[in-house]
Every structure is written in structure tokens, then in C-alpha cells.
Residue, then its C-alpha position, 0 to 999 in steps of 0.5 A: m611163230t604161233s603166239q603162246p596163250p597164257a596158262n589160264f585158257d578158260h576164255q581165249y581168242y585166236y585168229a587164223e588167216h585160213a581155217l577149215l570150218p564145217s562149211g569149208w575153208a574160210s579166211k580171216v577167222l577170229f574164234s574163241t574157246k571157253g571151258g574147253q569148247f569152241d565158243s564163237f567163230n567170226v569169218g572175215s574179221a581182223p585180229t583183236p589185241d587180245c587174240h593169239i595169232l595162229s601162224g598157219p592153216v587151222l584144221p580140226t584134229m581127228a579121232n583114231v578109231h582103232s588102237h592096240a597100244f601095246q603093239r607099238v613096242m613091236a613096230g618094225a620087229a616082224e619084218v624078217s621072213l621066217n616062213p615062205h608063207d608069212s601072214f597075219w597068223s605068223w605075225r600073231d605068234l610073235m605078238y603073243k610072245i611079246v604080250h607075255k613079257l609086258t607088265p602094267d608099268d610097261a603098258r603105261v609107258i608104251a601107251t604114254q609115248l604112243y599117245i604123245d606121238m599120236l597128238k603130234a600126228g594130229y589125233s586127239q582122241v583114240g579108240e583104244f581096243h583093249y584086250l590085254h587084261h590079266d597078268q602073264g599067267g592069265k590070273h586076274y589082277n586084284q583090281p580087274s581094271e588094272m591094265s585099263l587104268q594104265l591106259i587111262q593114266a597114259a591118256d591123262h598124262s599125255g593129254m590125249g582123249l580116250t575112248l576106252l573099248p575094253a574087249l570081251y575075248a572068250h574063245s579061240g575060234f568060231g563056235g566057242q572053241a577053248p582059248h589056248e595058252g597064248q591068249a591067257r592074258f585076254i580071256h574073260s567070261t561074260d560076267s567078268y567082262l561086265a564087272l570090268h566094264q562097270e569098273c571102267q565106267g566108274h573110272l571114266a565118269n564125268h571125265p571131260r575127254h574120255q568116253l567108254g564103249v563096248c567091244f567084242h574082239s571078233l566073231r571067232a572070240v565070242t558067241k552069239s549069246q555073249i554078244e546078246t547078253v552084254l548088249a542087253e546088260l549094258n542097255v546098248a539100245s539103238d538110241s544109245k550113243m555108246p559105240i560098239h567095236i569088233h574086228i571083222a572080215e580082216q582075213q580070208k581065213e576068217v571068212q572061210d572059217c565063218l562060212h564053215w561054222s555058220g554058212q554065212r560070211p562074217v558081216e552077213w552073220l553079224n547083220n542077220e543074227i545081231g543087227l547093225n546100226e550106227n553104234w557099230c564100228l566094224v574094224h577092217a571089214t576088208h573082205l566083203d561081198v556086195k550084200e555085206l557092203k550094202a548092209i554096212a552102208t545102209s545101217k550107217a555103221i562105220a568101217g574102221l579102216c587101218p590102211t597101213t596096218e592092213a598093208n603091213l599084215g597083207d590083209g587085202i584091200f578094202p572095197a573103198v570105191d564101191f563103199e563110197q558110191a554106196n555112201g558108206r561111212w568110214g574112219i581111220g585107225s593106226d591099229s598096230h602102229v607101224s605108222l602114226s600119220i594121218v597123211e600116210e593112212l589116207r594116202t595108203l587108202e587112196y593109193g591101194q584103190r589106184l593100184r587095184d583099179q589101175q586108175r587115178n583119183r578114186l575116192h571122191r563123192p558127187e559133192q566133193n571131187s577133191i580127193g584130199d578134201n573128201l578123204f579128210q572129211q570122211a575120216l573126220l566124220g567117221g572118227n567122230q561117230a566111232c569114238d563118240v566125239t564131235f570134232g570140227l571147228a564149230a561153236g559147242n564142239r570140244a576145242d580140239f584143233m591143229v595148225l600146219d606149218d606155213s613155212t613149208p613151201f607147199i603149205a605156204a604157196s597153196q590156195t585153200e582149194n589145193l591145200l589138203n591135196r598138197w598136204l596129203f599127197a606132196c608132203n612127207e615130213n610131219l607138218i603139224k606144228d601145234v595141237f590144242v586139246a580141249g583148249k589146251h596147247t598140248i603140242k607147241s612147235f612140234k614138241h610135247e612137254q613130256q616127250e623127253a622123259s617119255q622117250r627115255d622110259f620107252i627106250r628102256v621098255i623096248k630094250k627089256v621087252m624086245y631084247d631081254t636086256 
């Protein structure tokens, strides 16, 4: 059993037999937290009388780079063949129908349960790509940030760190095509978007866990002038840390439409017309040619990969092997939330490459030939960059960490050099026993203190939204 720290966690000491530090696995680690941050680490130490013994390997938690919280309510509801040519676009039609039913209260309930489940899965920061802005008729709420506030409240209630990414969504297709009725709840002008962003900035000011970014739904949903105006007005210069997220090159149809409109592929257009740098997170980026792949890698932008959603929607397979060889940076997200598992995201990413290439052990780097260790490390670093956080077991970082269940045979019996491979490729149940966020013990022995009440509310919303009861 992990011993329980007292409610006052201002300065606490912990001991782990094994902990994953930035330099690699270390044994007999005594560390402390203070004011929600890691304060000190001592390797090869003995436990002290005032420390809390952590029973199991200790790892940093991870940032989930891409989430549409409201879509969690429809997970598993689109798995019936109604069209011999079912695709992302037919799935989107169902999503629009569900969106029409959601109230602000529904959105908060869904997000609260989602964030609790994410915490239990080892995510402690979420990049919330938020485009559900208005009421069912497309009318702005009296407070334009009403729906954003529901997400902030859900994050506060659950204990999740939030990187809020309010999305500018203005058009239905490339070249500034007029939006259609199903998109009414999403649509902003440039000016109303900037006003929303300013409101969100006020709500999140000085919050210890939350960040704010800039977001464009997709190239088909905004114009070049809108992108340029927003970046200029928000002063998102190359030396700014504010993340910029965008959906891009998810579907072949999107690529063909972009070519027809501009003569350039989506990532090619974005790089040539706007310019890529470390601020950008290109969500999906599934369909790339060689020049586009190199452009992302060279710019040090993040590819925001969502392997389980991309598989569920039939998007295609990201060229991860070539991207790794180009030293590209990437993170993982759960997107539509058909899965809330770091293990499943990373496993699906690796297995997709194996199936395509008909080879084993695809995603490695010269400095790291262990697949599990490389996957975890790259996802950790990419998540940090995309969500503007610094996770990792090091002094000065936010004190976010998780403890694996050491009663499980593969964890209990493994040497540290095999531990991540065993966890990611041999275990199917959730083994994340304890999660600490900014020093607070948020998941205790697999449970969140709000989970029963949250689940009851979520059940009610599922029945209402999905089955009209």
C-alpha cells in the first residue's frame, strides 16, 4: 500500500524503490515536493521517518495533447454500418446531431467525468481543443466564454490541469466557404474570437495548473488573413511560448480539397504561407509527403498523434518511422475518447507501423533501442511542448507523478530496463494506482474522490443525449 500523505501537502517527502528520472531509471529515490513543485531528488537513499513510501515504480504523468471533451458522450455509438462507404465524414454527421442537444451543464458533466478518467489513466494535463461555443441555435451566450467556463470548472473539480485551446472556426471549406447549419454552434468571426480569447485569458490568469493557447480548427475552417490577424493581435511571436494548435491533413479528401484550392498540400501551404515553429501542434498530420514531413521535423513543431481515434475513424497511418528518423517531435492525444489509455495510444502507434511495414520494433532512435522507453519519452516531451507544461521527475517541475501497481506480476518481476516494455506491451488492465497533481494525491488506489457522483451525472447525460430519455 502507498502510505497516505496528510491533507497539508506544502512540503512532503516520498520514497520510491524505482523512479524514472530524466536521466533514466534510478533506484532508492528519496524526493520532496513543496508548493506544488518537486523540490529535491536524492538517489541511493534510505527512506526517512517522515517520508511516504510509494509502493510501485514512479513515473511522470503525461499531457494529453488533443481532446474534444463533448465527444466522449458518443464513444462507441457510431459502430453500426449505415453506409457501405462509412468514413470520417459520415461519423461527423452523427457528431453534429449530438452536438445540437448539449447544454452547458451537459458539457460540464461530460468533461468532469472525462477528466477523472484521464487522471486515472495517467494524464494530468489536457489540451482541450474547444470549438463548441454557442447555444443550439448558434446564438452567442450572454457571456461568450460560457462553454469555456464549463471546461474550466470541470478541470478545477476533477483536479486536471487544463491547456485551454479555444478554436476559431469560421467557414465550412477552403477559400472561406459559408458555414452550414450543423456548424452553427462553432462559428466565430475574427473579432468575436479575439474577444472570447481575451475573456478566457482573464478566467485563467494566475491559475497554477491551467494554460491558454491559440487554436484554428483547420485550414478549411479559417482564411489566411484570419490566421495572420489572430497571431498578430495575440502577439504570438516566434519567441512566445503560447501553443498554436490546428487539425491538418487528417483525411485524404482534405488533402485533395486543399490541392484543388491552393495547388499546395495542407502542411506545405501552412509552412509556406504562415510558417511553422515550435509553437505549433499539427494535430493528426496523417497524410504527408517527404517535404512536409521534413518541414515539420525541421521546424520542431509537434505532430499531435491520436492513434486510437485515427484508427477508429479510418484516417490512415502516420509515417512515424520516417518521422522518428528525421528527429521529429510528437505527442499523443485521445481526441474523440474512444480510448483513455496511454498504453493503448502508444501500442496502437507502434503496431500500426508494424502492420504497414510487416516488420517488428519500428519506433526507436539511435540513443534508445527499447521501444517502450522511446515511445514513453517522446510522448512525454511532445506533450510538454504542445501543452506548455514541464512534466518530469526533476526539481522545479510541477509535482505530477504516477505510481504503477507492483502487485501485478509483470511489474513486480520486471527489471527496470524491461519495465516500460512490459507495461506497454504485456498488460491490458489499468495499472496506474496513484496519481499526484501539483503535489496533491488525486487518484488514490485507483479511485477519485468524486468518481461516484460524477458517474451518476454522466449516466444521466448519456441517456438524455443519446437516447432522448
